C-alpha positions in Angstrom: 0.4 -0.3 -0.3 1.1 3.6 -1.1 2.1 5.3 1.8 3.2 9.0 2.4 4.4 11.3 5.7 5.3 15.0 6.3 6.5 16.3 9.3 5.0 18.9 11.3 7.3 20.7 13.4 6.5 22.2 17.1 8.7 25.3 18.2 7.5 25.4 21.1 9.0 22.3 22.1 12.6 23.2 21.2 14.4 21.5 23.9 18.3 21.1 25.2 19.6 18.2 25.2 21.8 16.9 28.0 25.1 16.5 28.5 26.5 13.4 26.9 29.7 11.7 27.9 33.2 13.9 27.4 31.1 16.8 25.9 32.1 20.1 26.8 30.0 20.9 30.1 29.3 24.7 28.2 28.3 23.4 25.4 24.1 22.7 24.3 22.4 21.0 21.4 19.6 22.6 20.8 16.6 20.4 18.9 13.8 20.4 16.9 10.9 17.9 18.0 9.2 16.7 14.4 5.9 14.3 14.5 5.7 12.3 11.3 2.3 11.1 10.8 2.2 7.9 8.1 -1.0 7.5 5.7 -1.0 3.6 6.8 -3.0 4.3 9.8 -0.3 2.9 12.1 -0.7 6.8 14.0 2.5 8.8 14.2 6.0 8.6 15.6 8.1 11.7 16.8 11.8 11.7 16.2 14.4 14.1 17.2 16.7 15.8 15.0 19.2 18.3 15.8 18.6 22.1 14.8 21.7 23.6 16.4 25.1 23.7 18.7 26.0 26.3 20.9 29.8 25.7 22.3 29.8 28.7 25.6 33.8 28.7 26.7 34.9 27.9 30.0 35.3 30.5 32.5 39.6 29.8 32.2 39.0 30.5 28.8 38.0 33.7 28.7 40.5 34.8 32.5 43.7 33.3 31.3 43.7 35.1 27.6 43.1 38.6 29.5 45.2 38.2 32.7 48.0 37.3 30.1 47.0 40.5 28.2 47.3 42.6 31.5 50.6 41.3 32.4 52.5 41.5 29.0 53.2 45.2 29.6 55.7 46.6 31.4 54.4 47.5 34.8 54.7 50.8 36.0 55.6 51.4 40.1 53.7 54.1 41.5 56.1 56.9 43.1 55.1 56.5 46.3 56.8 53.2 46.4 59.9 53.7 44.4 60.9 57.4 45.2 60.7 58.6 41.6 58.3 59.5 39.1 57.7 56.7 37.1 58.3 57.1 33.3 56.1 57.8 30.9 58.2 55.2 28.0 58.8 52.4 30.1 60.6 51.2 27.1 63.1 53.7 27.1 66.6 52.8 28.4 66.6 54.3 32.3 67.3 53.3 35.4 65.4 49.8 36.6 63.0 50.8 39.2 63.1 49.3 42.8 62.8 50.8 46.7 64.9 54.1 47.7 67.4 51.5 49.2 68.6 49.7 46.4 69.6 52.4 44.9 73.2 54.1 45.7 72.8 57.8 47.6 75.5 60.0 46.7 75.3 63.2 48.7 74.8 66.0 46.3 73.3 69.8 46.9 69.6 68.7 46.8 69.8 66.9 50.1 68.4 67.8 53.4 70.8 68.5 55.9 68.3 71.7 58.0 67.5 69.3 60.3 71.0 68.3 61.6 71.2 72.0 62.1 68.7 72.0 65.1 71.3 69.8 67.7 74.0 71.9 65.9 72.4 75.3 67.1 72.5 73.1 70.7 76.2 72.8 70.5 77.2 76.3 69.3 75.1 77.9 72.8 76.9 75.2 74.9 80.2 76.1 74.3 79.9 79.4 76.0 79.0 78.1 78.9 81.5 75.5 78.7 84.0 78.3 78.3 82.9 80.4 81.2 83.3 77.9 83.5 86.9 76.8 81.9 87.9 80.6 82.3 86.6 81.2 86.0 87.7 77.8 87.6 91.1 78.6 85.9 91.6 82.0 87.8 90.1 80.8 90.7 92.4 77.6 91.3 90.4 75.6 90.2 87.3 75.7 92.3 83.2 75.2 91.5 80.7 74.6 93.5 78.8 72.5 90.9 76.1 72.1 93.7 74.4 75.2 93.1 76.5 77.2 90.1 73.8 79.6 89.5 73.6 81.2 92.8 74.0 84.5 93.8 76.7 84.1 96.9 78.4 82.0 94.3 78.8 84.8 92.0 79.7 87.2 94.6 82.3 84.7 96.0 83.4 84.5 91.6 83.4 88.9 91.7 86.0 89.2 95.2 88.4 86.1 94.0 89.1 86.6 90.8 90.2 89.9 88.7 87.2 92.1 87.4 87.7 91.7 83.1 88.2 87.8 84.3 84.6 88.0 86.0 82.7 90.1 82.8 84.4 87.9 80.4 82.6 85.2 82.6 79.5 87.1 82.6 79.3 87.8 78.6 80.0 84.2 78.3 77.4 82.7 80.5 74.6 85.7 78.6 76.1 84.3 74.8 74.7 80.9 76.3 72.0 82.2 77.9 70.8 83.9 74.5 71.7 80.8 72.7 69.3 78.8 74.5 67.0 81.3 73.6 66.6 81.4 70.4 66.7 77.4 70.3 62.9 77.3 69.8 62.6 80.0 67.6 65.1 78.2 65.1 63.6 74.8 65.3 60.6 75.7 64.6 61.6 77.7 61.7 63.0 74.7 60.5 60.2 72.5 60.7 57.8 74.3 59.5 60.1 74.0 55.8 60.4 70.9 55.8 56.4 70.1 56.9 55.8 72.5 53.4 58.8 71.1 51.8 60.5 74.2 50.2 63.6 73.4 48.0 66.2 71.7 50.4 68.7 73.9 49.1 67.0 77.0 50.4 66.7 74.8 54.0 70.5 74.4 54.1 71.4 77.7 53.0 69.5 79.2 55.6 70.2 76.9 58.3 73.6 76.8 57.8 74.0 80.8 57.5 72.0 80.8 61.2 74.8 77.8 62.5 77.6 80.8 61.1 75.8 83.8 62.7 75.5 82.1 66.1 79.3 81.3 65.9 79.8 85.1 65.1 77.7 86.3 67.6 79.4 84.5 70.2 82.8 85.4 69.5 81.7 88.8 69.5 79.5 88.5 73.0 82.6 87.0 74.7 85.3 88.8 73.4 83.8 92.4 73.0 83.6 94.5 75.7 83.5 98.3 74.4 79.9 99.2 74.8 80.1 101.0 71.0 81.6 97.8 69.3 78.6 95.8 71.3 76.2 97.0 68.6 77.9 94.8 65.8 76.6 91.9 68.1 73.2 93.2 68.0 73.1 93.4 64.7 74.3 89.6 64.1 71.5 88.3 66.4 69.2 90.4 64.4 70.4 88.8 61.4 70.1 85.8 62.3 66.7 85.8 63.5 65.5 87.3 60.6 67.0 84.5 59.4 64.4 82.2 61.1 61.3 84.4 60.3 62.5 84.3 56.7 61.8 80.5 56.9 58.3 81.0 58.8 56.6 83.6 56.4 58.3 81.1 53.2 56.6 78.2 54.9 53.4 79.7 56.2 52.8 81.1 52.3 53.2 77.5 50.7 50.8 75.5 53.9 48.0 78.5 53.5 47.2 77.3 50.0 47.4 73.6 51.1 
């Protein structure tokens, strides 16, 4: 008996075939069930015909190429990790990056020594005190009251025991010592503010060195000059050193004011 068949696709029955064997777990086969009707009267039969295969890539197949691509370019280390400005052209020949401790440090004009000037100023202020003790003990047969050296009674004993010129030199040396300790706070404040404002190292070194030189000259003039008229030179030296301190303070204040 002659028979024929025809296929009726059912799009609403589009299903996904399950994973089989060693297939990619991310691969799915979309199939379309076909109902074939036979004219012989035997009813119909259903067949599943592969329609579309979609292979989705694995996660590592996406991540690994991106990771390799990201690490294929030269790494630019930030300035706060290397202590230097990263180059815009890493391929250009330049010294290798690395922590500051791994690179040799050579003293240059850009090295900041201003902080060391603070203890140096303190030592310069202490020197005239030691000189005063040496001078007065040499004139007083080595006698020195270390238990209460600042008492007025001890000063009267020294004044009566040593020559007048020696005692006046002793007083001037002690006065230079006290003046140095009084101005130490102003100088330290100026240096600290200059470093907080990140002023140029050359400026900090120059001003700090000038103050130290003026302090040494001030001490020498104070101790050695006993004439009243010539003593005004000492006043000018002191004013110059104070002016240097205020110069740093004003310069640092202008920088910190706009931050």
